[in-house]
C-alpha positions in Angstrom: -12.8 -24.5 -62.2 -15.5 -24.9 -64.7 -16.8 -22.9 -67.7 -14.6 -20.7 -69.9 -10.9 -20.5 -69.3 -9.6 -17.2 -67.9 -6.2 -15.8 -67.2 -4.9 -13.2 -64.7 -2.5 -11.8 -67.1 -4.1 -8.3 -66.9 -3.2 -7.8 -63.3 0.2 -9.0 -62.2 2.1 -6.4 -64.0 4.4 -4.6 -61.6 6.1 -1.7 -63.5 9.7 -1.0 -62.8 12.3 1.2 -64.4 14.5 -0.8 -66.9 18.1 -1.1 -65.8 21.2 -1.2 -68.0 21.1 -3.8 -70.7 22.7 -7.2 -70.1 26.1 -7.6 -71.7 26.0 -10.0 -74.6 28.7 -12.1 -76.2 29.2 -11.5 -80.0 27.6 -14.9 -80.8 24.6 -14.2 -78.7 24.2 -10.7 -80.3 24.1 -12.3 -83.7 21.6 -14.9 -82.6 19.5 -12.2 -81.0 19.5 -10.2 -84.2 18.2 -13.1 -86.2 15.4 -13.7 -83.6 14.7 -10.0 -83.0 14.4 -10.9 -79.3 16.9 -9.7 -76.7 19.0 -12.5 -75.3 22.4 -13.2 -73.6 24.7 -15.8 -72.3 26.9 -15.8 -69.2 30.5 -15.3 -70.4 32.9 -18.2 -69.8 30.3 -20.8 -69.0 31.3 -23.2 -71.8 32.4 -26.3 -70.1 33.3 -28.1 -66.9 35.2 -31.1 -65.6 32.0 -33.0 -65.3 31.1 -32.7 -69.0 29.1 -30.2 -71.0 27.6 -27.2 -69.2 24.0 -27.4 -68.1 22.2 -25.0 -70.3 19.0 -23.2 -69.1 17.1 -20.1 -70.0 15.5 -17.2 -68.0 13.3 -14.7 -69.8 11.4 -11.5 -68.8 10.2 -8.3 -70.4 12.7 -5.4 -70.5 12.8 -1.9 -71.9 9.0 -1.8 -72.5 6.4 0.9 -71.8 4.6 -1.3 -69.4 5.9 -4.3 -67.4 9.6 -4.6 -67.0 11.4 -7.3 -64.9 15.1 -6.9 -65.7 16.1 -8.2 -62.3 15.0 -11.7 -63.1 17.5 -12.5 -65.9 20.1 -10.4 -64.0 19.5 -12.6 -60.9 19.8 -15.7 -63.0 23.2 -14.6 -64.4 24.5 -13.7 -60.9 23.4 -17.1 -59.6 25.2 -18.9 -62.4 28.4 -16.9 -61.8 28.3 -17.8 -58.2 27.7 -21.5 -58.9 30.5 -21.6 -61.4 32.9 -19.7 -59.1 32.3 -22.4 -56.5 33.0 -25.4 -58.7 29.7 -25.8 -60.6 27.1 -28.5 -59.8 28.6 -32.0 -59.8 31.5 -30.6 -61.7 29.3 -29.1 -64.4 29.2 -25.4 -65.2 25.8 -23.7 -65.3 25.1 -21.8 -68.5 22.3 -19.3 -68.5 20.8 -17.9 -71.7 18.5 -14.9 -71.3 15.8 -13.5 -73.5 13.6 -10.4 -73.6 10.0 -11.2 -74.5 9.3 -7.5 -74.9 6.0 -8.0 -73.2 4.3 -9.2 -76.4 3.1 -12.5 -77.8 5.6 -12.5 -80.7 8.5 -12.0 -78.4 7.4 -14.7 -76.1 7.1 -17.2 -78.9 10.6 -16.3 -80.2 12.1 -16.8 -76.7 10.4 -20.2 -76.5 11.7 -21.2 -79.9 15.2 -20.0 -79.0 15.1 -22.2 -75.9 14.0 -25.2 -78.0 16.7 -24.5 -80.7 19.4 -24.2 -78.0 18.2 -27.5 -76.3 18.0 -25.9 -72.9 17.1 -28.4 -70.1 14.6 -26.0 -68.5 13.3 -22.4 -68.5 13.8 -21.2 -65.0 12.6 -18.2 -62.9 10.9 -16.4 -65.7 8.1 -13.9 -66.4 5.8 -13.8 -69.4 2.1 -13.0 -69.7 1.8 -14.9 -73.0 1.4 -18.5 -72.0 -0.5 -19.3 -75.2 2.6 -18.2 -77.2 5.4 -19.9 -75.3 3.8 -23.1 -74.0 3.5 -25.0 -77.4 7.2 -24.6 -78.4 8.3 -25.6 -74.9 5.9 -28.6 -74.6 6.9 -29.7 -78.1 10.5 -29.8 -77.0 9.7 -31.3 -73.6 11.2 -28.4 -71.8 9.9 -27.9 -68.2 9.0 -24.4 -67.0 10.3 -24.0 -63.4 9.2 -21.2 -61.2 7.2 -18.8 -63.4 6.1 -15.6 -61.9 2.5 -16.8 -61.5 1.2 -14.2 -64.0 -1.4 -16.5 -65.7 -3.6 -19.3 -64.5 -2.1 -21.5 -67.2 1.0 -21.8 -65.1 -1.1 -23.7 -62.6 -2.6 -26.1 -65.2 0.2 -27.2 -67.6 1.8 -30.5 -66.8 5.3 -29.2 -67.7 4.9 -26.2 -65.4 6.4 -26.3 -61.9 5.2 -23.1 -60.1 6.8 -22.0 -56.8 4.1 -19.6 -55.6 0.3 -19.3 -55.6 0.0 -16.5 -58.1 -2.9 -14.0 -58.1 -5.5 -16.5 -56.6 -3.6 -16.9 -53.4 -2.7 -13.2 -53.0 -6.4 -12.1 -53.4 -7.8 -14.8 -51.1 -5.1 -13.9 -48.5 -5.8 -10.2 -48.8 -9.5 -10.8 -48.2 -8.8 -12.8 -45.1 -6.5 -10.1 -43.8 -8.9 -7.3 -44.4 -11.9 -9.1 -42.9 -11.0 -8.1 -39.4 -9.4 -4.7 -40.2 -11.9 -3.0 -42.4 -15.4 -1.7 -42.6 -16.7 -1.4 -46.1 -14.2 -2.6 -48.7 -14.2 -1.3 -52.3 -12.4 -3.4 -54.9 -11.4 -1.5 -58.0 -10.7 -3.9 -60.8 -10.8 -4.0 -64.6 -14.1 -4.4 -66.5 -13.0 -7.5 -68.4 -13.6 -11.2 -68.5 -10.4 -11.9 -66.5 -11.3 -9.1 -64.1 -14.5 -11.0 -63.3 -12.4 -13.5 -61.3 -11.0 -11.0 -58.8 -14.1 -10.3 -56.6 -14.7 -14.1 -56.4 -11.2 -14.6 -55.0 -11.1 -11.6 -52.7 -14.6 -12.5 -51.4 -13.4 -16.1 -50.6 -11.0 -14.6 -48.1 -13.5 -12.1 -46.8 -16.0 -14.9 -46.2 -13.4 -17.0 -44.4 -12.9 -14.1 -42.1 -16.6 -13.5 -41.5 -16.9 -10.3 -43.6 -19.5 -9.4 -46.2 -18.5 -9.2 -49.9 -16.5 -6.3 -51.2 -18.1 -3.6 -53.3 -17.2 -4.4 -56.9 -16.1 -1.3 -58.7 -15.4 -1.8 -62.4 -12.9 0.4 -64.2 -11.7 0.7 -67.8 -8.4 -1.2 -68.4 -6.9 1.5 -70.6 -8.1 4.7 -68.9 -5.7 7.6 -68.6 -7.3 8.9 -65.3 -9.6 7.4 -62.7 -11.1 10.4 -60.9 -14.7 9.1 -61.1 -13.7 5.6 -60.1 -11.6 6.9 -57.1 -14.5 9.0 -56.0 -16.9 6.1 -56.3 -14.6 3.8 -54.3 -14.1 6.3 -51.6 -17.8 7.0 -51.2 -18.5 3.3 -50.8 -15.5 2.7 -48.4 -16.5 5.6 -46.1 -20.2 4.9 -46.0 -20.0 3.2 -42.6 -18.7 5.9 -40.2 -18.2 3.5 -37.3 -15.3 1.6 -39.0 -12.5 2.7 -41.2 -13.1 1.5 -44.8 -10.6 0.0 -47.2 -9.9 0.6 -50.9 -8.3 -2.2 -52.9 -7.0 -1.2 -56.3 -6.1 -4.3 -58.4 -5.5 -2.8 -61.8 -2.1 -4.1 -62.6 -0.2 -1.6 -64.8 -2.9 1.0 -64.3 -2.7 0.9 -60.5 -0.3 3.8 -60.6 -2.7 5.8 -62.8 -5.5 5.1 -60.4 -3.4 6.2 -57.5 -2.7 9.6 -59.1 -6.5 10.2 -59.1 -7.0 8.6 -55.7 -4.4 10.9 -54.1 -6.4 13.9 -55.2 -9.8 12.6 -54.4 -9.0 11.2 -50.9 -8.5 14.7 -49.4 -12.3 15.2 -49.6 -13.1 12.0 -47.6 -12.5 10.5 -44.2 -9.4 8.4 -43.8 -9.4 5.0 -45.4 -6.8 2.2 -45.5 -5.3 1.2 -48.8 -4.7 -2.5 -49.6 -3.6 -4.4 -52.7 -1.5 -7.4 -53.9 2.1 -7.8 -54.8 2.1 -7.3 -58.6 -0.2 -4.3 -58.6 2.4 -2.8 -56.3 5.9 -3.8 -55.3 8.9 -2.2 -53.6 10.0 -0.6 -56.9 6.6 1.1 -57.3 6.6 2.2 -53.7 10.1 3.8 -54.2 9.1 5.5 -57.4 6.0 7.1 -55.8 7.7 8.7 -52.9 8.5 6.0 -50.4 7.4 7.0 -46.9 5.9 10.2 -48.2 4.0 8.4 -51.0 0.4 7.2 -51.2 1.2 3.6 -50.2 2.5 4.4 -46.7 0.5 2.2 -44.3 -1.0 0.1 -47.0 -1.6 -3.7 -46.5 0.0 -5.8 -49.3 -0.1 -9.6 -49.6 2.9 -11.3 -51.1 4.2 -14.8 -51.6 7.3 -14.7 -49.6 8.8 -13.2 -46.4 9.8 -9.5 -46.7 13.3 -8.8 -47.9 14.5 -7.9 -44.4 13.9 -11.5 -43.3 17.2 -13.4 -42.6 16.0 -16.3 -44.8 17.0 -14.1 -47.8 20.6 -13.8 -46.6 21.9 -16.5 -48.9 20.4 -14.7 -51.9 21.8 -11.4 -50.7 25.3 -13.0 -50.3 25.2 -14.1 -54.0 24.1 -10.7 -55.1 26.8 -9.0 -53.2 29.5 -11.3 -54.4 28.5 -11.5 -58.1 26.3 -8.5 -58.9 27.3 -5.7 -56.4 26.1 -2.4 -57.8 23.8 -4.0 -60.4 20.8 -1.7 -60.0 18.6 -4.2 -61.8 18.7 -6.6 -58.9 16.6 -5.5 -56.0 16.4 -8.1 -53.2 12.9 -6.8 -52.4 11.5 -7.4 -55.9 9.2 -10.4 -56.1 10.6 -11.3 -59.5 14.2 -11.5 -58.2 13.0 -13.6 -55.3 11.0 -15.9 -57.5 14.1 -16.4 -59.8 16.2 -17.3 -56.7 13.7 -19.9 -55.5 13.4 -21.3 -59.0 17.1 -21.8 -59.3 17.1 -23.4 -55.8 14.7 -25.9 -57.3 17.0 -26.4 -60.3 20.0 -27.1 -58.1 18.0 -29.7 -56.1 17.1 -31.4 -59.4 20.7 -31.4 -60.6 21.9 -32.7 -57.2 19.5 -35.5 -57.5 20.6 -36.4 -61.0 24.2 -36.4 -59.9 26.6 -37.7 -62.5 23.7 -38.9 -64.8 22.8 -37.3 -68.1 21.2 -33.9 -67.8 18.5 -33.3 -70.4 15.0 -31.7 -70.4 13.6 -35.2 -70.1 15.7 -36.2 -67.1 15.0 -32.8 -65.4 11.3 -33.3 -65.9 11.4 -37.0 -64.7 13.3 -36.0 -61.6 10.7 -33.3 -60.8 7.9 -35.8 -61.3 9.5 -38.6 -59.4 8.7 -37.4 -55.8 11.5 -34.8 -55.5 11.0 -32.6 -52.4 12.7 -29.2 -52.4 13.5 -27.2 -49.3 13.9 -23.5 -49.9 15.2 -22.6 -46.5 11.8 -21.6 -45.2 11.0 -19.1 -48.0 8.2 -21.4 -49.1 6.9 -24.7 -47.8 8.7 -27.8 -49.1 7.9 -27.9 -52.8 6.6 -31.2 -54.2 4.8 -31.5 -57.5 2.3 -34.3 -58.0 0.1 -35.1 -61.0 -2.8 -33.2 -59.5 -2.8 -31.0 -56.4 -5.6 -30.6 -53.8 -6.6 -27.4 -55.7 -7.4 -29.3 -58.9 -11.1 -29.1 -58.2 -11.0 -25.3 -58.6 -8.8 -25.3 -61.7 -5.3 -25.1 -60.2 -3.9 -28.7 -60.4 -0.3 -27.6 -60.4 -0.5 -25.2 -57.5 1.5 -26.7 -54.6 2.2 -23.5 -52.6 -0.7 -21.4 -51.6 1.1 -19.5 -48.8 0.8 -15.8 -48.6 2.5 -13.2 -46.3 0.8 -10.1 -45.1 3.1 -7.1 -45.4 2.6 -3.4 -44.6 4.4 -0.3 -46.0 6.2 1.2 -43.1 8.6 4.1 -43.6 8.5 3.4 -47.3 9.5 -0.3 -47.0 7.6 -3.5 -47.2 7.8 -5.2 -43.8 6.0 -8.1 -42.2 2.7 -7.3 -40.6 2.7 -8.7 -37.1 -1.0 -9.0 -36.6 -3.7 -10.3 -38.9 -3.5 -13.1 -41.4 -1.1 -15.9 -40.4 -0.4 -14.8 -36.9 3.0 -13.7 -35.7 5.0 -14.9 -38.7 2.7 -13.2 -41.1 2.2 -16.3 -43.2 -0.8 -18.5 -43.9 -1.8 -21.3 -46.2 -4.8 -20.3 -48.4 -5.4 -23.8 -49.8 -8.6 -24.3 -47.7 -10.0 -20.9 -48.6 -9.3 -21.4 -52.3 -11.0 -24.8 -52.2 -14.2 -23.1 -51.0 -14.0 -20.3 -53.6 -17.0 -20.1 -55.9 -14.9 -20.0 -59.1 -17.1 -20.7 -62.1 
């Protein structure tokens, strides 16, 4: 990618209802008070027959008015309990610290400093929009960032970042390719911002690969409280061709729900259209909160990074949740944040298995990741392998090693695999070639 640096942090903001707060030990409470950032530690993980515990951190925003991902630290704690119940890793206990970045730059920086002060060996399976705030403290301490949510493009450029999915670029390119054969006119509704300028380029790269013309680019205010005019404009464009059903693609992050309130009212005056979007603007928690099968997302196409939660490849994760976090409403196996955390900890375990009885430090974890390690995730992703520069370096994503997307559809209120369209019968396709040809400037 050339020209000015842009991030996607405006868009991958799935809203979810905050769950009950993570229980904190007294020491962690005192530390959190001094940092004014929410954090916790798994009780009892203070040692192991193989030496000191392996200390890592998972952070995510919680209890905010916008983005909340409480399932990610909750999944990390459940995973650590399960590992420790089953003897640890090479005799070592796994100790998980958690931190709430409060969805702001100050909180993100405090979480990163906390990680550095605690000498964690990695930050694993985390979510934060504020790469500019947390990257410097982590890099200064040499701490690798394993399995971020993919919320900013910096996660695909930093040499200490080890992403497990393709972030927003892969999702939009995949959605474009899926819609190319299914839609007439396509209206993209996206923020009127510098970062928003990337979205039509990425969507159009997929449309072009599928032999479709570019989408209609509908700009919308990022902070609007209603989108009646924008919904009307999008519907008029999408229904202009009466011979093929049109599609409307809202990609407004936090504001997608606000747009959908307006869209719901406006669509009654127009011919039927198909709705489509990307995981992050909508996820299972949003679908549930808006009425499930009777809500506005029923029948919508949604691109994601992983197989749907009903896939048997998630059974090991569900087993851990059932054994260690049964009844914890923060952990939804269908939530992409929970899934990303699971995959990130799968990577961490592979690293620790490779290190074996050797010293576990941030440096040794990073060296192991850089030294040709290949990680199998049981088919949830392709084999993960980070090199100095990936094949997508030419378009500005040198750390992206997994550009797979899955096409899903909302059926009876649940996200399920689409059996036709992008990726064939398994609903998965690699968007590397499409992204290589994207006109990202």
